[in-house]
Every structure is written in structure tokens, then in C-alpha cells.
mmCIF file of the N, C-alpha and C atoms, coordinates in Angstrom:
data_MODEL
# 
_entry.id   MODEL 
# 
loop_
_atom_site.group_PDB 
_atom_site.id 
_atom_site.type_symbol 
_atom_site.label_atom_id 
_atom_site.label_alt_id 
_atom_site.label_comp_id 
_atom_site.label_asym_id 
_atom_site.label_entity_id 
_atom_site.label_seq_id 
_atom_site.pdbx_PDB_ins_code 
_atom_site.Cartn_x 
_atom_site.Cartn_y 
_atom_site.Cartn_z 
_atom_site.occupancy 
_atom_site.B_iso_or_equiv 
_atom_site.pdbx_formal_charge 
_atom_site.auth_seq_id 
_atom_site.auth_comp_id 
_atom_site.auth_asym_id 
_atom_site.auth_atom_id 
_atom_site.pdbx_PDB_model_num 
ATOM 1   N N  . ARG A 1 1  ? 8.957   -7.989  8.137  1.00 0.00 ? 1  ARG A N  1 
ATOM 2   C CA . ARG A 1 1  ? 9.949   -8.810  8.786  1.00 0.00 ? 1  ARG A CA 1 
ATOM 3   C C  . ARG A 1 1  ? 9.389   -10.223 8.902  1.00 0.00 ? 1  ARG A C  1 
ATOM 4   N N  . ASP A 1 2  ? 10.209  -11.201 8.645  1.00 0.00 ? 2  ASP A N  1 
ATOM 5   C CA . ASP A 1 2  ? 9.805   -12.604 8.727  1.00 0.00 ? 2  ASP A CA 1 
ATOM 6   C C  . ASP A 1 2  ? 10.252  -13.167 10.070 1.00 0.00 ? 2  ASP A C  1 
ATOM 7   N N  . LEU A 1 3  ? 9.287   -13.508 10.920 1.00 0.00 ? 3  LEU A N  1 
ATOM 8   C CA . LEU A 1 3  ? 9.615   -14.080 12.225 1.00 0.00 ? 3  LEU A CA 1 
ATOM 9   C C  . LEU A 1 3  ? 9.830   -15.577 12.170 1.00 0.00 ? 3  LEU A C  1 
ATOM 10  N N  . SER A 1 4  ? 9.464   -16.183 11.048 1.00 0.00 ? 4  SER A N  1 
ATOM 11  C CA . SER A 1 4  ? 9.572   -17.635 10.885 1.00 0.00 ? 4  SER A CA 1 
ATOM 12  C C  . SER A 1 4  ? 8.825   -18.384 11.984 1.00 0.00 ? 4  SER A C  1 
ATOM 13  N N  . VAL A 1 5  ? 7.644   -17.889 12.329 1.00 0.00 ? 5  VAL A N  1 
ATOM 14  C CA . VAL A 1 5  ? 6.780   -18.574 13.284 1.00 0.00 ? 5  VAL A CA 1 
ATOM 15  C C  . VAL A 1 5  ? 5.424   -18.797 12.632 1.00 0.00 ? 5  VAL A C  1 
ATOM 16  N N  . SER A 1 6  ? 4.749   -19.821 13.077 1.00 0.00 ? 6  SER A N  1 
ATOM 17  C CA . SER A 1 6  ? 3.439   -20.148 12.526 1.00 0.00 ? 6  SER A CA 1 
ATOM 18  C C  . SER A 1 6  ? 2.339   -19.404 13.278 1.00 0.00 ? 6  SER A C  1 
ATOM 19  N N  . ILE A 1 7  ? 1.400   -18.850 12.519 1.00 0.00 ? 7  ILE A N  1 
ATOM 20  C CA . ILE A 1 7  ? 0.190   -18.291 13.123 1.00 0.00 ? 7  ILE A CA 1 
ATOM 21  C C  . ILE A 1 7  ? -1.033  -19.079 12.644 1.00 0.00 ? 7  ILE A C  1 
ATOM 22  N N  . ASP A 1 8  ? -0.783  -20.297 12.156 1.00 0.00 ? 8  ASP A N  1 
ATOM 23  C CA . ASP A 1 8  ? -1.880  -21.172 11.736 1.00 0.00 ? 8  ASP A CA 1 
ATOM 24  C C  . ASP A 1 8  ? -2.859  -21.357 12.888 1.00 0.00 ? 8  ASP A C  1 
ATOM 25  N N  . GLY A 1 9  ? -4.126  -21.336 12.570 1.00 0.00 ? 9  GLY A N  1 
ATOM 26  C CA . GLY A 1 9  ? -5.157  -21.531 13.577 1.00 0.00 ? 9  GLY A CA 1 
ATOM 27  C C  . GLY A 1 9  ? -5.569  -20.262 14.297 1.00 0.00 ? 9  GLY A C  1 
ATOM 28  N N  . THR A 1 10 ? -4.879  -19.164 14.025 1.00 0.00 ? 10 THR A N  1 
ATOM 29  C CA . THR A 1 10 ? -5.241  -17.895 14.644 1.00 0.00 ? 10 THR A CA 1 
ATOM 30  C C  . THR A 1 10 ? -6.595  -17.449 14.100 1.00 0.00 ? 10 THR A C  1 
ATOM 31  N N  . ALA A 1 11 ? -7.440  -16.951 14.981 1.00 0.00 ? 11 ALA A N  1 
ATOM 32  C CA . ALA A 1 11 ? -8.776  -16.492 14.589 1.00 0.00 ? 11 ALA A CA 1 
ATOM 33  C C  . ALA A 1 11 ? -8.959  -15.047 15.028 1.00 0.00 ? 11 ALA A C  1 
ATOM 34  N N  . ILE A 1 12 ? -9.693  -14.293 14.215 1.00 0.00 ? 12 ILE A N  1 
ATOM 35  C CA . ILE A 1 12 ? -9.939  -12.888 14.509 1.00 0.00 ? 12 ILE A CA 1 
ATOM 36  C C  . ILE A 1 12 ? -11.441 -12.650 14.506 1.00 0.00 ? 12 ILE A C  1 
ATOM 37  N N  . ASP A 1 13 ? -11.936 -12.038 15.577 1.00 0.00 ? 13 ASP A N  1 
ATOM 38  C CA . ASP A 1 13 ? -13.341 -11.649 15.671 1.00 0.00 ? 13 ASP A CA 1 
ATOM 39  C C  . ASP A 1 13 ? -13.404 -10.131 15.653 1.00 0.00 ? 13 ASP A C  1 
ATOM 40  N N  . VAL A 1 14 ? -14.287 -9.585  14.803 1.00 0.00 ? 14 VAL A N  1 
ATOM 41  C CA . VAL A 1 14 ? -14.441 -8.141  14.692 1.00 0.00 ? 14 VAL A CA 1 
ATOM 42  C C  . VAL A 1 14 ? -15.891 -7.781  15.010 1.00 0.00 ? 14 VAL A C  1 
ATOM 43  N N  . THR A 1 15 ? -16.056 -6.811  15.890 1.00 0.00 ? 15 THR A N  1 
ATOM 44  C CA . THR A 1 15 ? -17.378 -6.298  16.228 1.00 0.00 ? 15 THR A CA 1 
ATOM 45  C C  . THR A 1 15 ? -17.399 -4.816  15.904 1.00 0.00 ? 15 THR A C  1 
ATOM 46  N N  . LYS A 1 16 ? -18.439 -4.378  15.195 1.00 0.00 ? 16 LYS A N  1 
ATOM 47  C CA . LYS A 1 16 ? -18.561 -2.946  14.908 1.00 0.00 ? 16 LYS A CA 1 
ATOM 48  C C  . LYS A 1 16 ? -19.607 -2.348  15.834 1.00 0.00 ? 16 LYS A C  1 
ATOM 49  N N  . ILE A 1 17 ? -19.334 -1.158  16.297 1.00 0.00 ? 17 ILE A N  1 
ATOM 50  C CA . ILE A 1 17 ? -20.252 -0.428  17.161 1.00 0.00 ? 17 ILE A CA 1 
ATOM 51  C C  . ILE A 1 17 ? -20.670 0.825   16.407 1.00 0.00 ? 17 ILE A C  1 
ATOM 52  N N  . MET A 1 18 ? -21.972 0.940   16.200 1.00 0.00 ? 18 MET A N  1 
ATOM 53  C CA . MET A 1 18 ? -22.497 2.029   15.385 1.00 0.00 ? 18 MET A CA 1 
ATOM 54  C C  . MET A 1 18 ? -22.746 3.284   16.219 1.00 0.00 ? 18 MET A C  1 
ATOM 55  N N  . GLU A 1 19 ? -22.610 4.428   15.570 1.00 0.00 ? 19 GLU A N  1 
ATOM 56  C CA . GLU A 1 19 ? -22.940 5.731   16.137 1.00 0.00 ? 19 GLU A CA 1 
ATOM 57  C C  . GLU A 1 19 ? -24.168 6.268   15.402 1.00 0.00 ? 19 GLU A C  1 
ATOM 58  N N  . GLN A 1 20 ? -24.825 7.236   15.995 1.00 0.00 ? 20 GLN A N  1 
ATOM 59  C CA . GLN A 1 20 ? -25.990 7.871   15.375 1.00 0.00 ? 20 GLN A CA 1 
ATOM 60  C C  . GLN A 1 20 ? -25.667 9.329   15.052 1.00 0.00 ? 20 GLN A C  1 
ATOM 61  N N  . ASN A 1 21 ? -26.366 9.864   14.105 1.00 0.00 ? 21 ASN A N  1 
ATOM 62  C CA . ASN A 1 21 ? -26.318 11.297  13.753 1.00 0.00 ? 21 ASN A CA 1 
ATOM 63  C C  . ASN A 1 21 ? -24.911 11.849  13.560 1.00 0.00 ? 21 ASN A C  1 
ATOM 64  N N  . PRO A 1 22 ? -24.242 11.585  12.516 1.00 0.00 ? 22 PRO A N  1 
ATOM 65  C CA . PRO A 1 22 ? -24.698 10.742  11.407 1.00 0.00 ? 22 PRO A CA 1 
ATOM 66  C C  . PRO A 1 22 ? -24.453 9.259   11.716 1.00 0.00 ? 22 PRO A C  1 
ATOM 67  N N  . ARG A 1 23 ? -25.261 8.413   11.105 1.00 0.00 ? 23 ARG A N  1 
ATOM 68  C CA . ARG A 1 23 ? -25.107 6.967   11.297 1.00 0.00 ? 23 ARG A CA 1 
ATOM 69  C C  . ARG A 1 23 ? -23.794 6.543   10.648 1.00 0.00 ? 23 ARG A C  1 
ATOM 70  N N  . ARG A 1 24 ? -22.923 5.983   11.460 1.00 0.00 ? 24 ARG A N  1 
ATOM 71  C CA . ARG A 1 24 ? -21.605 5.563   10.985 1.00 0.00 ? 24 ARG A CA 1 
ATOM 72  C C  . ARG A 1 24 ? -21.033 4.555   11.970 1.00 0.00 ? 24 ARG A C  1 
ATOM 73  N N  . VAL A 1 25 ? -19.992 3.885   11.563 1.00 0.00 ? 25 VAL A N  1 
ATOM 74  C CA . VAL A 1 25 ? -19.269 3.000   12.468 1.00 0.00 ? 25 VAL A CA 1 
ATOM 75  C C  . VAL A 1 25 ? -18.413 3.886   13.372 1.00 0.00 ? 25 VAL A C  1 
ATOM 76  N N  . GLY A 1 26 ? -18.614 3.788   14.669 1.00 0.00 ? 26 GLY A N  1 
ATOM 77  C CA . GLY A 1 26 ? -17.865 4.608   15.615 1.00 0.00 ? 26 GLY A CA 1 
ATOM 78  C C  . GLY A 1 26 ? -16.672 3.897   16.222 1.00 0.00 ? 26 GLY A C  1 
ATOM 79  N N  . GLU A 1 27 ? -16.782 2.560   16.301 1.00 0.00 ? 27 GLU A N  1 
ATOM 80  C CA . GLU A 1 27 ? -15.699 1.781   16.909 1.00 0.00 ? 27 GLU A CA 1 
ATOM 81  C C  . GLU A 1 27 ? -15.690 0.381   16.319 1.00 0.00 ? 27 GLU A C  1 
ATOM 82  N N  . VAL A 1 28 ? -14.506 -0.157  16.167 1.00 0.00 ? 28 VAL A N  1 
ATOM 83  C CA . VAL A 1 28 ? -14.351 -1.573  15.845 1.00 0.00 ? 28 VAL A CA 1 
ATOM 84  C C  . VAL A 1 28 ? -13.557 -2.208  16.983 1.00 0.00 ? 28 VAL A C  1 
ATOM 85  N N  . VAL A 1 29 ? -14.071 -3.331  17.464 1.00 0.00 ? 29 VAL A N  1 
ATOM 86  C CA . VAL A 1 29 ? -13.396 -4.086  18.516 1.00 0.00 ? 29 VAL A CA 1 
ATOM 87  C C  . VAL A 1 29 ? -12.863 -5.350  17.858 1.00 0.00 ? 29 VAL A C  1 
ATOM 88  N N  . ILE A 1 30 ? -11.559 -5.513  17.887 1.00 0.00 ? 30 ILE A N  1 
ATOM 89  C CA . ILE A 1 30 ? -10.901 -6.625  17.207 1.00 0.00 ? 30 ILE A CA 1 
ATOM 90  C C  . ILE A 1 30 ? -10.254 -7.518  18.254 1.00 0.00 ? 30 ILE A C  1 
ATOM 91  N N  . GLU A 1 31 ? -10.652 -8.777  18.247 1.00 0.00 ? 31 GLU A N  1 
ATOM 92  C CA . GLU A 1 31 ? -10.087 -9.758  19.175 1.00 0.00 ? 31 GLU A CA 1 
ATOM 93  C C  . GLU A 1 31 ? -9.281  -10.765 18.360 1.00 0.00 ? 31 GLU A C  1 
ATOM 94  N N  . ILE A 1 32 ? -7.981  -10.791 18.593 1.00 0.00 ? 32 ILE A N  1 
ATOM 95  C CA . ILE A 1 32 ? -7.086  -11.682 17.864 1.00 0.00 ? 32 ILE A CA 1 
ATOM 96  C C  . ILE A 1 32 ? -6.706  -12.830 18.793 1.00 0.00 ? 32 ILE A C  1 
ATOM 97  N N  . ASN A 1 33 ? -7.190  -14.024 18.461 1.00 0.00 ? 33 ASN A N  1 
ATOM 98  C CA . ASN A 1 33 ? -6.922  -15.227 19.247 1.00 0.00 ? 33 ASN A CA 1 
ATOM 99  C C  . ASN A 1 33 ? -5.787  -15.989 18.581 1.00 0.00 ? 33 ASN A C  1 
ATOM 100 N N  . VAL A 1 34 ? -4.583  -15.791 19.097 1.00 0.00 ? 34 VAL A N  1 
ATOM 101 C CA . VAL A 1 34 ? -3.387  -16.395 18.522 1.00 0.00 ? 34 VAL A CA 1 
ATOM 102 C C  . VAL A 1 34 ? -3.285  -17.841 19.002 1.00 0.00 ? 34 VAL A C  1 
ATOM 103 N N  . ALA A 1 35 ? -3.185  -18.765 18.060 1.00 0.00 ? 35 ALA A N  1 
ATOM 104 C CA . ALA A 1 35 ? -3.185  -20.190 18.397 1.00 0.00 ? 35 ALA A CA 1 
ATOM 105 C C  . ALA A 1 35 ? -1.810  -20.712 18.817 1.00 0.00 ? 35 ALA A C  1 
ATOM 106 N N  . ASN A 1 36 ? -0.742  -20.048 18.404 1.00 0.00 ? 36 ASN A N  1 
ATOM 107 C CA . ASN A 1 36 ? 0.616   -20.530 18.668 1.00 0.00 ? 36 ASN A CA 1 
ATOM 108 C C  . ASN A 1 36 ? 1.007   -20.254 20.118 1.00 0.00 ? 36 ASN A C  1 
ATOM 109 N N  . SER A 1 37 ? 1.212   -21.305 20.889 1.00 0.00 ? 37 SER A N  1 
ATOM 110 C CA . SER A 1 37 ? 1.571   -21.145 22.300 1.00 0.00 ? 37 SER A CA 1 
ATOM 111 C C  . SER A 1 37 ? 3.079   -21.071 22.530 1.00 0.00 ? 37 SER A C  1 
ATOM 112 N N  . THR A 1 38 ? 3.872   -21.141 21.453 1.00 0.00 ? 38 THR A N  1 
ATOM 113 C CA . THR A 1 38 ? 5.329   -21.137 21.620 1.00 0.00 ? 38 THR A CA 1 
ATOM 114 C C  . THR A 1 38 ? 5.956   -19.764 21.390 1.00 0.00 ? 38 THR A C  1 
ATOM 115 N N  . LEU A 1 39 ? 5.152   -18.740 21.144 1.00 0.00 ? 39 LEU A N  1 
ATOM 116 C CA . LEU A 1 39 ? 5.707   -17.408 20.921 1.00 0.00 ? 39 LEU A CA 1 
ATOM 117 C C  . LEU A 1 39 ? 6.308   -16.870 22.215 1.00 0.00 ? 39 LEU A C  1 
ATOM 118 N N  . ASP A 1 40 ? 7.518   -16.316 22.108 1.00 0.00 ? 40 ASP A N  1 
ATOM 119 C CA . ASP A 1 40 ? 8.109   -15.703 23.294 1.00 0.00 ? 40 ASP A CA 1 
ATOM 120 C C  . ASP A 1 40 ? 7.658   -14.241 23.386 1.00 0.00 ? 40 ASP A C  1 
ATOM 121 N N  . LYS A 1 41 ? 8.062   -13.559 24.442 1.00 0.00 ? 41 LYS A N  1 
ATOM 122 C CA . LYS A 1 41 ? 7.618   -12.188 24.690 1.00 0.00 ? 41 LYS A CA 1 
ATOM 123 C C  . LYS A 1 41 ? 7.981   -11.254 23.539 1.00 0.00 ? 41 LYS A C  1 
ATOM 124 N N  . LYS A 1 42 ? 9.198   -11.369 23.020 1.00 0.00 ? 42 LYS A N  1 
ATOM 125 C CA . LYS A 1 42 ? 9.642   -10.496 21.937 1.00 0.00 ? 42 LYS A CA 1 
ATOM 126 C C  . LYS A 1 42 ? 8.829   -10.754 20.664 1.00 0.00 ? 42 LYS A C  1 
ATOM 127 N N  . GLN A 1 43 ? 8.572   -12.017 20.340 1.00 0.00 ? 43 GLN A N  1 
ATOM 128 C CA . GLN A 1 43 ? 7.777   -12.342 19.156 1.00 0.00 ? 43 GLN A CA 1 
ATOM 129 C C  . GLN A 1 43 ? 6.355   -11.797 19.288 1.00 0.00 ? 43 GLN A C  1 
ATOM 130 N N  . LYS A 1 44 ? 5.790   -11.874 20.482 1.00 0.00 ? 44 LYS A N  1 
ATOM 131 C CA . LYS A 1 44 ? 4.450   -11.324 20.713 1.00 0.00 ? 44 LYS A CA 1 
ATOM 132 C C  . LYS A 1 44 ? 4.450   -9.814  20.513 1.00 0.00 ? 44 LYS A C  1 
ATOM 133 N N  . GLN A 1 45 ? 5.476   -9.137  21.012 1.00 0.00 ? 45 GLN A N  1 
ATOM 134 C CA . GLN A 1 45 ? 5.575   -7.686  20.859 1.00 0.00 ? 45 GLN A CA 1 
ATOM 135 C C  . GLN A 1 45 ? 5.683   -7.295  19.392 1.00 0.00 ? 45 GLN A C  1 
ATOM 136 N N  . ILE A 1 46 ? 6.470   -8.031  18.619 1.00 0.00 ? 46 ILE A N  1 
ATOM 137 C CA . ILE A 1 46 ? 6.632   -7.741  17.192 1.00 0.00 ? 46 ILE A CA 1 
ATOM 138 C C  . ILE A 1 46 ? 5.317   -7.971  16.458 1.00 0.00 ? 46 ILE A C  1 
ATOM 139 N N  . LEU A 1 47 ? 4.643   -9.081  16.751 1.00 0.00 ? 47 LEU A N  1 
ATOM 140 C CA . LEU A 1 47 ? 3.361   -9.387  16.125 1.00 0.00 ? 47 LEU A CA 1 
ATOM 141 C C  . LEU A 1 47 ? 2.331   -8.304  16.444 1.00 0.00 ? 47 LEU A C  1 
ATOM 142 N N  . GLU A 1 48 ? 2.248   -7.905  17.691 1.00 0.00 ? 48 GLU A N  1 
ATOM 143 C CA . GLU A 1 48 ? 1.286   -6.882  18.097 1.00 0.00 ? 48 GLU A CA 1 
ATOM 144 C C  . GLU A 1 48 ? 1.604   -5.531  17.468 1.00 0.00 ? 48 GLU A C  1 
ATOM 145 N N  . SER A 1 49 ? 2.864   -5.164  17.416 1.00 0.00 ? 49 SER A N  1 
ATOM 146 C CA . SER A 1 49 ? 3.260   -3.903  16.792 1.00 0.00 ? 49 SER A CA 1 
ATOM 147 C C  . SER A 1 49 ? 2.913   -3.889  15.309 1.00 0.00 ? 49 SER A C  1 
ATOM 148 N N  . ALA A 1 50 ? 3.152   -5.005  14.629 1.00 0.00 ? 50 ALA A N  1 
ATOM 149 C CA . ALA A 1 50 ? 2.822   -5.094  13.201 1.00 0.00 ? 50 ALA A CA 1 
ATOM 150 C C  . ALA A 1 50 ? 1.322   -4.937  12.982 1.00 0.00 ? 50 ALA A C  1 
ATOM 151 N N  . ALA A 1 51 ? 0.522   -5.558  13.832 1.00 0.00 ? 51 ALA A N  1 
ATOM 152 C CA . ALA A 1 51 ? -0.934  -5.468  13.687 1.00 0.00 ? 51 ALA A CA 1 
ATOM 153 C C  . ALA A 1 51 ? -1.443  -4.058  13.974 1.00 0.00 ? 51 ALA A C  1 
ATOM 154 N N  . LEU A 1 52 ? -0.919  -3.426  15.002 1.00 0.00 ? 52 LEU A N  1 
ATOM 155 C CA . LEU A 1 52 ? -1.402  -2.105  15.400 1.00 0.00 ? 52 LEU A CA 1 
ATOM 156 C C  . LEU A 1 52 ? -0.913  -0.989  14.490 1.00 0.00 ? 52 LEU A C  1 
ATOM 157 N N  . ASN A 1 53 ? 0.158   -1.223  13.762 1.00 0.00 ? 53 ASN A N  1 
ATOM 158 C CA . ASN A 1 53 ? 0.742   -0.186  12.910 1.00 0.00 ? 53 ASN A CA 1 
ATOM 159 C C  . ASN A 1 53 ? 0.668   -0.507  11.430 1.00 0.00 ? 53 ASN A C  1 
ATOM 160 N N  . CYS A 1 54 ? -0.222  -1.409  11.057 1.00 0.00 ? 54 CYS A N  1 
ATOM 161 C CA . CYS A 1 54 ? -0.344  -1.781  9.648  1.00 0.00 ? 54 CYS A CA 1 
ATOM 162 C C  . CYS A 1 54 ? -0.944  -0.619  8.851  1.00 0.00 ? 54 CYS A C  1 
ATOM 163 N N  . PRO A 1 55 ? -0.734  -0.585  7.533  1.00 0.00 ? 55 PRO A N  1 
ATOM 164 C CA . PRO A 1 55 ? -1.264  0.503   6.714  1.00 0.00 ? 55 PRO A CA 1 
ATOM 165 C C  . PRO A 1 55 ? -2.781  0.654   6.796  1.00 0.00 ? 55 PRO A C  1 
ATOM 166 N N  . VAL A 1 56 ? -3.509  -0.436  6.947  1.00 0.00 ? 56 VAL A N  1 
ATOM 167 C CA . VAL A 1 56 ? -4.971  -0.338  7.050  1.00 0.00 ? 56 VAL A CA 1 
ATOM 168 C C  . VAL A 1 56 ? -5.357  0.383   8.338  1.00 0.00 ? 56 VAL A C  1 
ATOM 169 N N  . ALA A 1 57 ? -4.751  0.000   9.448  1.00 0.00 ? 57 ALA A N  1 
ATOM 170 C CA . ALA A 1 57 ? -5.061  0.642   10.728 1.00 0.00 ? 57 ALA A CA 1 
ATOM 171 C C  . ALA A 1 57 ? -4.741  2.133   10.693 1.00 0.00 ? 57 ALA A C  1 
ATOM 172 N N  . LYS A 1 58 ? -3.725  2.503   9.956  1.00 0.00 ? 58 LYS A N  1 
ATOM 173 C CA . LYS A 1 58 ? -3.319  3.905   9.872  1.00 0.00 ? 58 LYS A CA 1 
ATOM 174 C C  . LYS A 1 58 ? -4.079  4.686   8.804  1.00 0.00 ? 58 LYS A C  1 
ATOM 175 N N  . SER A 1 59 ? -4.908  4.006   7.998  1.00 0.00 ? 59 SER A N  1 
ATOM 176 C CA . SER A 1 59 ? -5.617  4.651   6.894  1.00 0.00 ? 59 SER A CA 1 
ATOM 177 C C  . SER A 1 59 ? -7.066  5.003   7.208  1.00 0.00 ? 59 SER A C  1 
ATOM 178 N N  . VAL A 1 60 ? -7.627  4.411   8.249  1.00 0.00 ? 60 VAL A N  1 
ATOM 179 C CA . VAL A 1 60 ? -9.025  4.697   8.565  1.00 0.00 ? 60 VAL A CA 1 
ATOM 180 C C  . VAL A 1 60 ? -9.144  6.076   9.199  1.00 0.00 ? 60 VAL A C  1 
ATOM 181 N N  . HIS A 1 61 ? -10.346 6.623   9.181  1.00 0.00 ? 61 HIS A N  1 
ATOM 182 C CA . HIS A 1 61 ? -10.585 7.961   9.717  1.00 0.00 ? 61 HIS A CA 1 
ATOM 183 C C  . HIS A 1 61 ? -10.161 8.027   11.189 1.00 0.00 ? 61 HIS A C  1 
ATOM 184 N N  . PRO A 1 62 ? -9.523  9.109   11.604 1.00 0.00 ? 62 PRO A N  1 
ATOM 185 C CA . PRO A 1 62 ? -9.035  9.204   12.981 1.00 0.00 ? 62 PRO A CA 1 
ATOM 186 C C  . PRO A 1 62 ? -10.144 9.185   14.040 1.00 0.00 ? 62 PRO A C  1 
ATOM 187 N N  . ASP A 1 63 ? -11.390 9.477   13.661 1.00 0.00 ? 63 ASP A N  1 
ATOM 188 C CA . ASP A 1 63 ? -12.495 9.424   14.621 1.00 0.00 ? 63 ASP A CA 1 
ATOM 189 C C  . ASP A 1 63 ? -12.947 7.998   14.917 1.00 0.00 ? 63 ASP A C  1 
ATOM 190 N N  . LEU A 1 64 ? -12.554 7.040   14.082 1.00 0.00 ? 64 LEU A N  1 
ATOM 191 C CA . LEU A 1 64 ? -12.929 5.646   14.304 1.00 0.00 ? 64 LEU A CA 1 
ATOM 192 C C  . LEU A 1 64 ? -12.055 5.071   15.416 1.00 0.00 ? 64 LEU A C  1 
ATOM 193 N N  . ILE A 1 65 ? -12.691 4.630   16.478 1.00 0.00 ? 65 ILE A N  1 
ATOM 194 C CA . ILE A 1 65 ? -11.958 4.032   17.597 1.00 0.00 ? 65 ILE A CA 1 
ATOM 195 C C  . ILE A 1 65 ? -11.630 2.587   17.236 1.00 0.00 ? 65 ILE A C  1 
ATOM 196 N N  . GLN A 1 66 ? -10.365 2.216   17.377 1.00 0.00 ? 66 GLN A N  1 
ATOM 197 C CA . GLN A 1 66 ? -9.918  0.853   17.100 1.00 0.00 ? 66 GLN A CA 1 
ATOM 198 C C  . GLN A 1 66 ? -9.449  0.230   18.417 1.00 0.00 ? 66 GLN A C  1 
ATOM 199 N N  . THR A 1 67 ? -10.233 -0.703  18.921 1.00 0.00 ? 67 THR A N  1 
ATOM 200 C CA . THR A 1 67 ? -9.890  -1.397  20.156 1.00 0.00 ? 67 THR A CA 1 
ATOM 201 C C  . THR A 1 67 ? -9.426  -2.796  19.778 1.00 0.00 ? 67 THR A C  1 
ATOM 202 N N  . VAL A 1 68 ? -8.184  -3.114  20.116 1.00 0.00 ? 68 VAL A N  1 
ATOM 203 C CA . VAL A 1 68 ? -7.604  -4.396  19.707 1.00 0.00 ? 68 VAL A CA 1 
ATOM 204 C C  . VAL A 1 68 ? -7.152  -5.158  20.950 1.00 0.00 ? 68 VAL A C  1 
ATOM 205 N N  . HIS A 1 69 ? -7.580  -6.422  21.031 1.00 0.00 ? 69 HIS A N  1 
ATOM 206 C CA . HIS A 1 69 ? -7.178  -7.308  22.128 1.00 0.00 ? 69 HIS A CA 1 
ATOM 207 C C  . HIS A 1 69 ? -6.471  -8.521  21.536 1.00 0.00 ? 69 HIS A C  1 
ATOM 208 N N  . PHE A 1 70 ? -5.349  -8.883  22.119 1.00 0.00 ? 70 PHE A N  1 
ATOM 209 C CA . PHE A 1 70 ? -4.619  -10.090 21.721 1.00 0.00 ? 70 PHE A CA 1 
ATOM 210 C C  . PHE A 1 70 ? -4.792  -11.120 22.822 1.00 0.00 ? 70 PHE A C  1 
ATOM 211 N N  . LYS A 1 71 ? -5.141  -12.343 22.438 1.00 0.00 ? 71 LYS A N  1 
ATOM 212 C CA . LYS A 1 71 ? -5.275  -13.436 23.406 1.00 0.00 ? 71 LYS A CA 1 
ATOM 213 C C  . LYS A 1 71 ? -4.356  -14.567 22.988 1.00 0.00 ? 71 LYS A C  1 
ATOM 214 N N  . TYR A 1 72 ? -3.585  -15.049 23.950 1.00 0.00 ? 72 TYR A N  1 
ATOM 215 C CA . TYR A 1 72 ? -2.641  -16.137 23.707 1.00 0.00 ? 72 TYR A CA 1 
ATOM 216 C C  . TYR A 1 72 ? -3.030  -17.324 24.577 1.00 0.00 ? 72 TYR A C  1 
ATOM 217 N N  . PRO A 1 73 ? -2.723  -18.549 24.100 1.00 0.00 ? 73 PRO A N  1 
ATOM 218 C CA . PRO A 1 73 ? -3.056  -19.727 24.912 1.00 0.00 ? 73 PRO A CA 1 
ATOM 219 C C  . PRO A 1 73 ? -2.250  -19.769 26.206 1.00 0.00 ? 73 PRO A C  1 
# 
């Protein structure tokens, strides 16, 4: 869906948290810093839903914890 809004300047920080035995990535913490301060509540909900339900998020192993935080100005 095209919201016709700009996400220019948005930055994403990803931190991986490792597990032992077996050594693997146990959790990814994703912080999405949205630069656009004009998004309304509905646009934020659509953006967050798209990010949380993207094919990549749904394709990783179910044991991998995905912690996602959205920050708005």
C-alpha cells in the first residue's frame, strides 16, 4: 500500500543477542527511528503493521525473538 508519506531520514539500529549451546542468534532488537513528525496515528499504525508483518519477519526461525521499537519525533 502506498501511503504517499516520506520516511526520508529514518534510521534503523539492530542489535543481536547471542545464545550459547548451540551458539546462535537468540534475539534481534530493532529500533526504528522515524524522522517524519507529520505522521498521524493511522499512518503510524499502518507503517508499524507493515514492518512487523513483512515476509522477512515471518520467515525467520520461530525461536528467534524479534523485539521491535518505533520512535517518533
